[in-house]
C-alpha positions as CSV (number, residue, x, y, z in Angstrom):
1,M,-6.1,6.8,-8.5
2,T,-2.5,5.7,-8.3
3,E,-1.5,2.7,-6.3
4,F,1.5,4.3,-4.6
5,L,2.7,7.7,-3.4
6,Q,6.2,9.1,-2.8
7,V,6.0,11.5,0.2
8,M,8.7,14.1,0.8
9,I,9.2,15.3,4.4
10,T,11.9,17.5,5.8
11,A,13.3,17.4,9.3
12,G,15.6,19.8,11.2
13,T,18.2,17.2,12.2
14,R,19.4,13.8,11.0
15,A,18.4,12.2,14.3
16,E,14.8,13.5,13.9
17,A,14.7,12.3,10.3
18,E,15.9,8.9,11.2
19,S,13.5,8.6,14.1
20,I,10.5,9.5,11.9
21,A,11.7,7.1,9.2
22,R,12.0,4.2,11.6
23,V,8.5,4.8,13.2
24,L,6.8,5.1,9.7
25,V,8.4,1.8,8.6
26,E,7.8,0.0,11.9
27,K,4.1,1.0,11.8
28,R,3.9,-0.1,8.1
29,L,2.8,3.5,7.1
30,A,5.7,3.5,4.7
31,A,7.4,0.5,3.0
32,C,10.7,2.4,2.8
33,V,12.0,5.8,3.8
34,Q,15.2,7.2,2.5
35,V,17.0,9.9,4.5
36,S,19.3,12.2,2.6
37,G,21.0,15.4,3.4
38,P,21.9,17.7,4.7
39,I,20.0,20.0,2.3
40,T,19.6,23.8,2.4
41,S,16.1,25.2,2.5
42,V,15.3,28.9,1.8
43,Y,11.7,29.9,2.7
44,R,9.5,32.6,4.1
45,W,8.3,32.1,7.7
46,Q,6.5,34.7,9.8
47,E,7.3,37.4,7.3
48,K,11.1,36.7,7.3
49,I,13.3,35.0,4.7
50,E,14.9,32.0,6.5
51,Q,17.6,29.6,5.5
52,S,18.2,26.4,7.3
53,E,19.9,23.0,7.0
54,E,17.4,20.2,6.9
55,W,17.3,16.5,6.1
56,K,15.0,15.1,3.4
57,L,12.9,12.0,3.9
58,T,11.4,10.2,0.9
59,A,8.8,7.7,1.9
60,K,6.9,5.2,-0.3
61,T,3.3,4.5,0.8
62,S,-0.2,4.0,-0.6
63,P,-3.0,6.5,-0.8
64,A,-4.9,4.5,1.9
65,R,-2.0,5.0,4.3
66,F,-1.2,8.6,3.5
67,K,-3.4,10.4,6.1
68,E,-2.1,8.2,8.9
69,L,1.5,8.7,7.7
70,A,0.9,12.5,7.7
71,A,-0.7,12.5,11.1
72,Q,2.1,10.3,12.6
73,T,4.8,12.5,11.1
74,S,3.1,15.7,12.4
75,E,2.9,14.1,15.9
76,L,6.7,13.2,15.9
77,H,7.9,16.3,14.1
78,S,9.5,19.3,16.0
79,C,8.0,21.9,13.6
80,D,4.5,23.5,13.9
81,C,4.1,23.2,10.1
82,P,6.2,20.3,8.8
83,E,6.6,19.8,5.1
84,I,4.7,16.7,4.1
85,V,4.1,16.5,0.3
86,A,2.8,13.5,-1.6
87,T,3.3,12.8,-5.3
88,A,1.7,10.0,-7.2
89,I,4.1,7.4,-8.6
90,S,3.0,7.0,-12.2
91,D,5.0,4.0,-13.2
92,G,7.7,1.7,-12.0
93,S,9.0,-1.9,-11.6
94,K,6.3,-4.5,-11.1
95,A,8.5,-6.4,-8.7
96,Y,9.1,-3.2,-6.6
97,F,5.4,-2.4,-6.5
98,E,4.7,-6.0,-5.4
99,W,7.3,-5.5,-2.6
100,L,5.7,-2.2,-1.6
101,A,2.3,-3.7,-1.3
102,E,3.6,-6.6,0.9
103,Q,5.3,-4.1,3.3
104,L,2.3,-1.8,3.8
């Protein structure tokens, strides 16, 4: 199992993205959350093709914190089905990984 995860989350507004980011870091569910955007998402929802402007959050966390991070994000998020996707970080800077571990 990997020691750290990178979690992608999308939010409908910059304010929502920044609010989620702040809570995740304050609660030590993520060591760092980067907010970028706006991005354009095209997707199928309730049998219709939708296009919307969203903001992308990239959170760094551990597998042990992921379920709580996902639950907290879902609680704060305005969507019924928020995108919360985790990817294992396969390698990186030892110093950065040490910092991540200290923050979580």
